[in-house]
C-alpha positions as CSV (number, residue, x, y, z in Angstrom):
1,M,-8.8,6.7,-10.3
2,A,-5.5,5.5,-9.1
3,A,-3.5,4.8,-6.0
4,A,-1.6,7.5,-4.2
5,R,1.5,9.1,-5.9
6,H,0.4,7.7,-9.4
7,G,-0.2,11.2,-10.7
8,K,-3.8,11.9,-10.5
9,T,-3.4,15.7,-9.9
10,R,-0.7,15.8,-12.6
11,A,-3.1,14.2,-15.1
12,I,-6.0,16.6,-14.2
13,T,-3.5,19.6,-14.4
14,E,-2.4,18.6,-17.9
15,A,-6.0,18.1,-19.1
16,V,-7.2,21.5,-17.7
17,L,-4.1,23.6,-18.7
18,G,-3.7,21.8,-22.0
19,A,-7.2,22.6,-23.1
20,R,-6.9,26.3,-22.0
21,L,-10.3,26.3,-20.4
22,E,-11.9,29.6,-19.9
23,S,-14.6,28.7,-17.3
24,V,-13.3,26.5,-14.4
25,V,-13.8,25.9,-10.7
26,I,-11.2,23.8,-9.0
27,I,-12.2,22.5,-5.6
28,D,-8.9,22.1,-3.8
29,T,-9.3,20.9,-0.3
30,Q,-5.7,19.9,0.3
31,R,-4.3,23.4,-0.6
32,Q,-1.0,22.1,-1.7
33,D,-1.2,20.9,-5.3
34,F,-2.2,23.9,-7.4
35,T,0.7,26.1,-6.4
36,G,3.2,26.2,-9.3
37,P,3.9,29.0,-11.8
38,A,1.1,27.8,-14.1
39,W,-1.5,28.6,-11.4
40,A,0.0,31.9,-10.2
41,T,-2.7,34.1,-11.8
42,W,-5.6,32.1,-10.7
43,P,-7.5,33.6,-7.8
44,R,-8.1,31.2,-4.9
45,G,-9.5,31.2,-1.4
46,E,-12.1,29.9,1.1
47,S,-14.8,32.3,0.2
48,P,-17.4,30.8,-2.2
49,E,-18.4,34.2,-3.5
50,P,-15.8,34.4,-6.4
51,I,-17.5,31.3,-7.9
52,W,-20.1,33.8,-9.2
53,T,-17.7,36.6,-10.4
54,A,-14.4,34.8,-11.5
55,P,-14.3,32.7,-14.6
56,R,-11.5,30.7,-13.1
57,Y,-11.3,30.1,-9.5
58,I,-9.4,27.7,-7.2
59,W,-11.9,27.3,-4.3
60,Q,-10.5,25.9,-1.1
61,P,-13.6,25.2,1.2
62,P,-12.9,24.4,4.8
63,I,-13.2,20.7,5.4
64,W,-15.5,21.2,8.3
65,S,-18.1,22.9,6.2
66,I,-18.2,19.9,3.8
67,S,-18.7,17.4,6.6
68,A,-21.2,19.5,8.5
69,R,-23.3,20.6,5.5
70,V,-24.4,23.5,7.5
71,D,-27.2,25.5,5.7
72,G,-25.7,28.7,4.7
73,G,-22.2,27.5,5.4
74,P,-19.3,27.9,2.8
75,W,-19.8,24.5,1.2
76,T,-23.6,24.8,0.7
77,R,-23.3,28.5,-0.4
78,G,-20.6,27.5,-3.0
79,L,-22.7,24.7,-4.5
80,Q,-25.7,27.1,-4.7
81,L,-23.7,29.7,-6.5
82,L,-22.4,27.1,-8.9
83,E,-25.4,24.8,-9.6
84,A,-28.5,26.9,-8.9
85,G,-26.7,30.2,-9.8
86,R,-24.0,30.2,-12.4
87,L,-25.3,27.1,-14.3
88,A,-28.9,28.2,-14.0
89,D,-28.6,31.9,-15.2
90,P,-28.6,31.9,-19.1
91,A,-27.2,35.5,-18.9
92,H,-24.0,34.6,-17.0
93,P,-21.0,35.0,-19.3
94,A,-19.3,31.9,-17.8
95,R,-22.2,29.8,-17.5
96,G,-20.7,26.6,-19.0
97,V,-18.1,25.5,-16.4
98,T,-15.7,22.7,-15.8
99,V,-15.6,21.6,-12.1
100,V,-12.5,19.8,-11.0
101,V,-12.6,17.9,-7.8
102,D,-9.0,16.9,-7.0
103,Q,-9.8,14.9,-3.8
104,G,-13.1,13.0,-4.4
105,A,-12.7,11.4,-0.9
106,D,-13.2,14.9,0.7
107,C,-16.2,16.1,-1.4
108,L,-18.0,13.2,-3.0
109,K,-18.1,10.5,-0.4
110,P,-21.2,8.3,-0.2
111,G,-24.3,10.3,0.6
112,L,-23.9,13.2,-1.8
113,H,-25.1,16.7,-1.0
114,P,-28.4,17.2,-3.0
115,L,-26.8,19.9,-5.1
116,L,-24.0,17.7,-6.0
117,Q,-26.3,15.0,-7.1
118,V,-27.6,17.4,-9.8
119,L,-24.1,17.9,-11.1
120,V,-23.3,14.1,-11.1
121,R,-26.6,13.1,-12.7
122,Q,-27.5,16.1,-15.0
123,G,-24.1,17.9,-15.3
124,M,-23.6,17.5,-19.1
125,A,-27.1,18.6,-19.9
126,R,-26.6,21.7,-17.7
127,G,-23.4,22.7,-19.2
128,C,-21.1,21.4,-16.5
129,G,-18.1,19.0,-17.0
130,L,-17.2,17.3,-13.7
131,W,-13.7,15.9,-13.3
132,V,-13.0,13.8,-10.2
133,G,-9.8,12.3,-8.8
134,T,-9.9,9.5,-6.2
135,Q,-7.7,6.7,-5.0
136,G,-10.3,4.0,-4.8
137,P,-14.0,3.2,-5.5
138,Y,-15.1,3.2,-1.9
139,E,-14.0,6.9,-1.6
140,V,-16.7,8.3,-3.8
141,D,-20.5,7.8,-4.0
142,P,-21.3,4.9,-6.5
143,Q,-23.3,7.5,-8.6
144,V,-20.0,9.2,-9.4
145,R,-18.4,6.0,-10.7
146,K,-21.4,4.7,-12.6
147,S,-22.5,8.0,-14.2
148,A,-19.0,8.9,-15.6
149,L,-18.9,9.1,-19.4
150,H,-15.1,9.1,-19.5
151,R,-13.2,6.9,-17.2
152,F,-9.4,6.7,-16.7
153,A,-7.6,4.5,-14.3
154,G,-4.0,4.0,-13.2
155,R,-2.5,1.7,-10.7
156,V,-5.1,0.2,-8.3
157,A,-3.3,-1.9,-5.7
158,S,-6.3,-3.7,-4.1
159,A,-7.7,-6.7,-6.0
160,Q,-11.1,-6.0,-4.4
161,D,-11.1,-2.4,-5.7
162,R,-10.0,-3.6,-9.2
163,G,-12.9,-6.1,-9.2
164,I,-15.4,-3.3,-8.3
165,L,-14.1,-1.2,-11.1
166,A,-14.3,-4.1,-13.6
167,A,-17.9,-4.8,-12.6
168,D,-19.0,-1.2,-12.5
169,W,-17.4,-0.3,-15.9
170,Q,-18.1,-3.8,-17.4
171,C,-14.5,-4.3,-18.5
172,E,-13.1,-7.5,-17.0
173,P,-9.4,-6.9,-18.2
174,L,-9.1,-4.1,-15.6
175,N,-8.5,-6.8,-13.0
176,R,-5.2,-7.5,-14.7
177,V,-3.9,-4.3,-16.3
178,L,-4.4,-2.0,-13.3
179,E,-2.3,-4.1,-11.0
180,H,1.1,-3.1,-12.5
181,P,0.6,-0.4,-15.2
182,P,3.6,1.6,-16.4
183,P,4.8,4.4,-14.1
184,Y,2.3,7.3,-14.4
185,G,0.5,5.2,-17.2
186,W,-3.2,5.4,-17.6
187,Y,-6.0,3.4,-19.3
188,A,-9.1,4.8,-20.8
189,I,-12.3,2.8,-20.4
190,P,-14.8,3.9,-23.1
191,L,-18.5,3.1,-22.5
192,G,-19.3,-0.4,-23.7
193,A,-15.7,-1.3,-24.4
194,A,-14.5,-4.8,-23.7
195,E,-10.9,-3.8,-23.5
196,P,-9.3,-0.6,-21.9
197,I,-7.2,1.6,-24.2
198,G,-3.6,2.3,-23.1
199,P,-1.3,2.7,-21.5
200,L,-1.6,6.5,-22.1
201,D,0.6,9.4,-21.0
202,F,-1.4,12.4,-20.1
203,V,1.4,14.8,-20.5
204,R,2.1,13.9,-24.1
205,L,-1.5,13.3,-25.0
206,R,-2.7,16.6,-23.5
207,V,-6.2,15.0,-23.0
208,R,-8.8,17.6,-23.9
209,P,-12.2,17.6,-22.1
210,G,-15.1,19.2,-24.0
211,A,-14.6,22.9,-23.3
212,R,-15.3,26.5,-24.4
213,T,-12.3,28.2,-25.8
214,T,-11.8,31.3,-27.9
215,R,-9.8,29.6,-30.7
216,A,-11.5,29.4,-34.1
217,A,-11.7,26.2,-36.0
218,G,-8.5,25.4,-37.9
219,S,-6.5,27.8,-35.8
220,D,-3.1,26.9,-34.3
221,P,-3.7,24.8,-31.2
222,T,-0.4,25.9,-29.7
223,A,-1.2,29.6,-30.0
224,P,-2.4,31.5,-26.9
225,S,-6.1,31.7,-26.5
226,V,-7.6,35.2,-27.0
227,A,-9.0,36.8,-24.0
228,R,-12.7,37.8,-24.2
229,E,-13.8,41.2,-23.4
230,P,-15.1,41.6,-19.9
231,Q,-18.8,41.2,-19.6
232,E,-21.1,42.5,-16.9
233,I,-22.2,40.0,-14.4
234,G,-25.3,40.6,-12.4
235,A,-25.8,40.1,-8.6
236,P,-25.4,36.5,-7.4
237,P,-28.6,34.7,-6.2
238,G,-29.2,34.8,-2.4
239,P,-30.2,31.8,-0.4
240,A,-33.9,32.8,-0.6
241,D,-33.7,32.7,-4.4
242,I,-32.5,29.0,-4.4
243,S,-35.5,26.7,-4.7
244,R,-33.9,23.7,-6.4
245,T,-33.5,20.7,-4.0
246,G,-31.4,18.5,-6.3
247,D,-33.8,15.6,-6.4
248,A,-34.2,15.8,-10.2
249,A,-34.4,12.7,-12.4
250,V,-31.4,11.1,-13.8
251,A,-30.5,12.6,-17.2
252,G,-27.0,11.5,-17.9
253,G,-23.5,11.6,-16.7
254,A,-21.6,14.7,-15.7
255,G,-18.2,14.5,-17.3
256,A,-15.1,12.5,-16.5
257,A,-14.0,10.5,-13.5
258,V,-10.2,10.1,-13.3
């Protein structure tokens, strides 16, 4: 979480690319950040269907479908393929997945879609790491802030917003350190920590989320990851196959909120 132009997308990019994740869905509503050479080979588009077939996919759902929540619309269909399809199918070769939400204000505003509630509350237990970027605490549902296991914050200009974070994350020094951090500097706020850790540089640190990779233990971390042999993927579930409503009991946080 940080103010505009502090480097949220840059930080998430370094985390995803640095860890060489094999199974990733990036939800890119702005359609302007994931365009450099590093992303050239990643498939992208509005259609939710590649969520089922592509291990790595930059999904660009239309904003209207997120706001309207039309049953059978692109947004609902994509969440079905992800949560009640890919994560629920034990035979899917890319079942464990990191979901990156670059603009939390577009997708995770208060009043979460029922299927998103499952990812926020039970993501870790279901094999999903959820990374969220947002400018302020009001932009995302309180469940997202409070369920996060890993919290990173940069400059937060509003004293009121800093106070909310300090209270939510039980770390009073955030009121002071987030007002004027170093340029592109970040602080990590571990669960239960009385003091934030930092400032950190995501580019140098290459912060690594928990992820599936093909590198063996003790191998050179700078070496390219080895591609897996293609595996057959069955047919995606249809809307009639989706019975989960998302009102499951709380079972733990999903991943990281940036």
